[in-house]
C-alpha positions as CSV (number, residue, x, y, z in Angstrom):
1,M,-1.7,26.3,60.3
2,K,-3.6,23.2,59.4
3,E,-5.1,25.1,56.4
4,L,-1.6,26.1,55.2
5,T,-0.4,22.5,55.6
6,A,-3.4,21.2,53.6
7,I,-2.7,23.7,50.8
8,A,1.0,22.7,50.7
9,E,0.0,19.0,50.6
10,G,-2.4,19.5,47.8
11,A,0.2,21.4,45.8
12,R,2.7,18.6,46.4
13,R,0.3,16.0,45.1
14,R,-0.5,18.1,42.0
15,R,3.2,18.3,41.2
16,N,3.8,14.6,41.7
17,S,0.7,13.4,39.8
18,T,1.0,12.0,36.3
19,H,-1.1,13.8,33.8
20,V,-2.1,11.6,30.8
21,L,-3.2,13.5,27.8
22,P,-6.5,12.1,26.4
23,G,-6.2,10.2,23.1
24,P,-8.4,11.0,20.1
25,G,-12.1,10.7,20.6
26,L,-14.3,8.1,18.8
27,R,-15.2,10.5,16.0
28,E,-11.5,11.4,15.4
29,R,-10.6,7.7,15.4
30,N,-13.3,6.9,12.9
31,K,-11.9,9.7,10.6
32,I,-8.4,8.3,10.9
33,D,-9.7,4.8,10.2
34,K,-11.6,5.9,7.1
35,L,-8.6,7.8,5.7
36,N,-6.3,4.8,6.3
37,R,-8.7,2.5,4.5
38,I,-9.0,4.9,1.6
39,K,-5.3,5.3,1.3
40,A,-4.7,1.6,1.5
41,S,-7.4,0.9,-1.1
42,A,-6.0,3.5,-3.4
43,A,-2.5,2.2,-3.1
44,T,-3.6,-1.4,-3.9
45,L,-5.7,-0.3,-6.9
46,F,-3.0,2.1,-8.3
47,T,-0.6,-0.7,-8.1
48,S,-2.8,-3.5,-9.6
49,K,-4.7,-1.5,-12.2
50,G,-2.7,1.6,-12.8
51,F,-3.2,5.2,-11.8
52,D,-5.2,6.3,-14.9
53,E,-7.4,3.2,-14.9
54,T,-8.4,3.5,-11.3
55,T,-11.6,5.4,-10.4
56,T,-12.5,7.1,-7.2
57,L,-15.6,5.0,-7.1
58,E,-13.5,1.8,-7.1
59,I,-11.4,3.3,-4.3
60,A,-14.5,4.1,-2.3
61,Q,-16.1,0.7,-2.8
62,R,-12.9,-1.2,-1.8
63,A,-12.5,1.0,1.3
64,G,-16.2,0.5,2.2
65,V,-17.1,4.2,2.1
66,G,-19.2,6.4,-0.3
67,E,-17.5,8.0,-3.2
68,G,-18.3,11.4,-1.7
69,T,-16.4,10.5,1.4
70,V,-13.2,10.1,-0.6
71,F,-13.5,13.8,-1.6
72,L,-13.7,14.7,2.0
73,Y,-10.1,13.6,2.4
74,A,-8.6,14.3,-1.0
75,E,-9.3,16.7,-3.9
76,D,-8.7,14.1,-6.5
77,K,-6.7,10.9,-7.3
78,R,-3.4,12.8,-7.6
79,D,-4.0,14.4,-4.2
80,L,-4.6,11.0,-2.7
81,L,-1.5,9.5,-4.4
82,F,0.6,12.3,-3.0
83,Q,-0.9,11.9,0.5
84,I,0.1,8.3,0.4
85,C,3.6,8.7,-0.9
86,M,4.5,12.0,0.8
87,D,3.5,10.6,4.2
88,E,5.7,7.6,3.5
89,L,8.6,9.8,2.2
90,E,8.6,12.0,5.3
91,Q,8.5,9.1,7.7
92,T,11.2,7.3,5.8
93,R,13.5,10.4,5.7
94,N,13.1,10.8,9.4
95,R,14.0,7.2,10.1
96,G,17.0,7.4,7.8
97,F,18.5,10.5,9.3
98,A,17.9,9.1,12.8
99,K,20.4,6.3,11.9
100,I,23.3,8.8,11.2
101,K,26.0,8.7,13.8
102,P,28.4,11.7,14.4
103,N,31.5,9.5,14.1
104,M,30.5,8.1,10.7
105,P,32.6,9.2,7.7
106,L,30.7,11.9,5.7
107,L,30.2,9.6,2.8
108,E,28.4,7.1,5.0
109,Q,26.3,9.8,6.7
110,L,25.1,10.8,3.2
111,L,24.4,7.3,2.2
112,V,22.6,6.0,5.3
113,P,19.3,7.8,4.8
114,E,19.3,6.8,1.1
115,V,19.7,3.2,2.0
116,V,16.7,3.4,4.1
117,M,14.8,5.2,1.4
118,Y,15.8,2.8,-1.4
119,R,14.7,-0.2,0.8
120,Q,11.3,1.4,1.4
121,L,10.8,2.3,-2.3
122,A,11.7,-1.3,-3.3
123,K,8.7,-2.6,-1.4
124,N,6.3,-1.3,-4.0
125,I,8.2,-0.3,-7.2
126,P,5.0,0.1,-9.3
127,L,3.4,2.5,-7.0
128,E,6.6,4.6,-6.6
129,R,7.0,4.7,-10.4
130,I,3.5,6.2,-10.6
131,F,4.5,8.8,-7.9
132,F,7.6,9.8,-9.7
133,E,5.8,10.2,-12.9
134,E,3.1,12.4,-11.3
135,L,5.8,14.6,-9.7
136,T,6.1,16.2,-13.1
137,F,2.6,17.6,-12.9
138,C,2.5,18.3,-9.2
139,S,0.6,21.5,-8.3
140,G,-1.3,23.2,-5.6
141,K,-0.9,22.3,-1.9
142,Q,0.9,19.1,-2.6
143,A,3.5,21.0,-4.7
144,E,4.1,23.2,-1.7
145,R,4.4,20.2,0.6
146,L,6.9,18.7,-1.8
147,R,8.9,21.9,-1.9
148,E,9.0,22.1,1.8
149,S,10.1,18.5,2.0
150,R,12.9,19.1,-0.4
151,F,14.1,22.2,1.5
152,R,14.2,20.2,4.7
153,M,16.3,17.5,3.0
154,I,18.7,20.0,1.5
155,G,19.0,21.6,5.0
156,R,19.9,18.3,6.6
157,I,22.6,17.6,4.0
158,E,23.9,21.1,4.6
159,Q,24.2,20.4,8.3
160,L,26.3,17.4,7.5
161,I,28.5,19.4,5.2
162,L,28.9,22.1,7.9
163,A,29.8,19.6,10.5
164,A,32.5,18.0,8.3
165,E,33.9,21.4,7.4
166,R,34.1,22.4,11.1
167,A,35.9,19.1,11.8
168,K,38.3,20.0,8.9
169,K,37.3,16.9,7.0
170,I,36.5,18.9,3.9
171,R,37.1,22.5,2.7
172,C,34.2,24.1,0.8
173,Q,35.1,26.8,-1.7
174,D,31.4,27.3,-2.4
175,E,28.6,28.0,0.1
176,P,27.6,24.7,2.0
177,S,23.9,25.4,1.0
178,F,24.9,25.4,-2.7
179,V,26.9,22.2,-2.2
180,A,24.0,20.5,-0.4
181,R,21.5,21.5,-3.0
182,H,23.5,19.9,-5.8
183,I,24.2,16.8,-3.8
184,F,20.4,16.6,-3.3
185,F,19.8,17.1,-7.0
186,S,22.2,14.3,-7.9
187,S,20.6,12.0,-5.4
188,Q,17.1,12.6,-6.9
189,S,18.4,12.1,-10.4
190,A,20.1,8.8,-9.4
191,M,16.9,7.6,-7.7
192,R,14.8,8.3,-10.8
193,W,17.4,6.5,-13.0
194,W,17.3,3.5,-10.6
195,I,13.6,3.2,-10.2
196,A,13.0,3.5,-14.0
197,G,15.2,0.4,-14.5
198,P,13.7,-2.9,-15.5
199,K,14.6,-4.7,-12.2
200,P,15.7,-2.2,-9.6
201,K,18.0,-3.7,-6.9
202,V,18.8,-1.8,-3.8
203,A,22.5,-2.8,-3.7
204,E,23.0,-1.6,-7.3
205,G,21.2,1.7,-6.7
206,I,23.3,2.4,-3.6
207,A,26.5,1.4,-5.4
208,D,25.8,3.9,-8.1
209,L,24.9,6.6,-5.6
210,R,28.1,5.9,-3.7
211,R,30.1,6.7,-6.8
212,I,28.1,9.9,-7.4
213,Y,28.6,11.1,-3.8
214,T,32.3,10.1,-4.0
215,L,32.7,12.3,-7.1
216,H,31.0,15.2,-5.2
217,L,33.2,14.8,-2.1
218,R,36.4,14.7,-4.1
219,A,35.7,18.3,-5.2
220,L,35.7,19.4,-1.5
221,N,39.4,18.9,-0.8
222,P,38.6,15.9,1.5
223,S,40.8,14.2,4.1
224,P,41.0,10.4,3.5
225,D,38.7,9.5,6.4
226,V,35.8,11.4,4.7
227,F,35.3,8.2,2.7
228,G,35.8,5.6,5.4
229,H,36.2,2.0,4.1
230,M,35.1,2.1,0.5
231,N,32.3,-0.3,-0.2
232,T,30.7,-0.6,-3.6
233,N,27.5,-2.3,-2.7
234,G,26.2,-0.6,0.4
235,A,26.5,-3.7,2.5
236,G,26.2,-3.3,6.3
237,L,24.4,0.1,6.0
């Protein structure tokens, strides 16, 4: 009986104990630190000197590592640029969509993630311009990563469209996936137009995007509350 009681008590303690997963070891922390230093150095040099003028040797020297170490983390400069900007893009997209509330008008739901994105891009316009230029020549694993990111974004827009359709806010005559894809295409074109301007301002970019989204939504037989309170400058988002 005592033996059974001891077994039961041990099982209870195991159930109630808090298991803390170990963090990364010293070697892994060193790798993460090196990668972060390399990415930060590359971003600084790309911005100050330009992408073409920056060498991997300069990146390595600024990061305090050997040039060969840079190639342990990236295939070339373009791969490094994409790592920097794609990581930022994914994190910013996630933050943006997390701000969407179910009771928001559809127009605002579409705009909220873009406001977050435009504000992030505005922090380093020169670097983002380089990234947008290099997108044209994207290939290999980074091209696949970009493609997957775009599909995720289109899928998120599609879910917003489907929810609005179920709530009878809009009525799609085309497949929601098709509508979402073309809303995404428009948003990307608008972003390129904005970032290529001489002095990109977030409020002006969002105002332009609001007009574009409004044009899209008017083709979806919307109810008035799809638009909410019309606002031309994105204030309060």
